[in-house]
N, C-alpha and C positions, 0 to 999 in steps of 0.2 A: 239911267236916272233912278233915283230912289224916292219913294213916297212914305211919309210918316203922318199918321193920323193922331194928333195929340189928344183927341177926345177919347181914344181907346186905350191909352197906355196904362199898364198896371204899375209901372215904375218899380219893377222887381229886380232889376240889375242883371238879369240873365244875359241880355244882349251885350251889356257892358263887358262882362267877363268873357263871353264867347268871341267877341269881336276884337279882343285885345285892347279895348279902350276906345274903339272908333265911336261907338255910341256911348252916351252918358247913362247915368243911373235911371233916367226917365225915358230911355230909348231914343233920345234926340240925336240926330247926326251933328257933326261939328258945324258950328255957325258959318265957318268960312267955305262950306260947300253948298250953302243954301242958294237956290235959284229963284223960287217964287212960292206963292201960296195958291193952290189950284182947287177949283170946284168947291170953294168955301169949306174945305175939309183937310186937304193934304199940304204939308210942307214938302216941297220938291227939292231934292238936292242932287248934286253931281257926286259920283264916287270915282276918285282917282283909280286908274287900273290896278295899281299896286295893292289896293285895299278891297278889291272885289271878293276875294276868297274869304277875308275876315268878315265882310258884310254878310256874305252868304251864311257864314257860321252864326252870326247874330240873328239873322232872319229865322234860321232853322230852330232856334231855341225860344223864339218869341211866341208864347202861346196865344196871346190876344190878337196876333196878326196886325199890329199897328204899324209895322214896318214891312214894306214889300217893294219889289222892283216895279217900276212904272209899267213895264211890259206885261206884268201879270194882272193889271187893273183894266177894267172897262169903264171909263168915265168920259164925259165930254172932252176933258183935257187930253187924255191919252188918245182919244179918237182923232183929235187935231194932230197930235204928234205922229200918229200912224199915217194920216193923210199926207203928211210931209216926209214920210219914210224916215222918221227920226227914232222910231221904236221898231 
């Protein structure tokens, strides 16, 4: 699972280019991968296995860290997911 914090995006297009278009110019993942909005902050989405490496590339060049893997976050939402062994 991927988390995107829309309040932190610089909309610089770096993740768009590095991810081969997985992210848009504002670092938003494709709408058809969205799962929920969590912790009043994060848009949570699912990443199809075929896109994991491209998403990693997009995260790597994202200086404001508005996109990151859910497993790399410590929030109430990710705590629940860990409790159910989903992360």
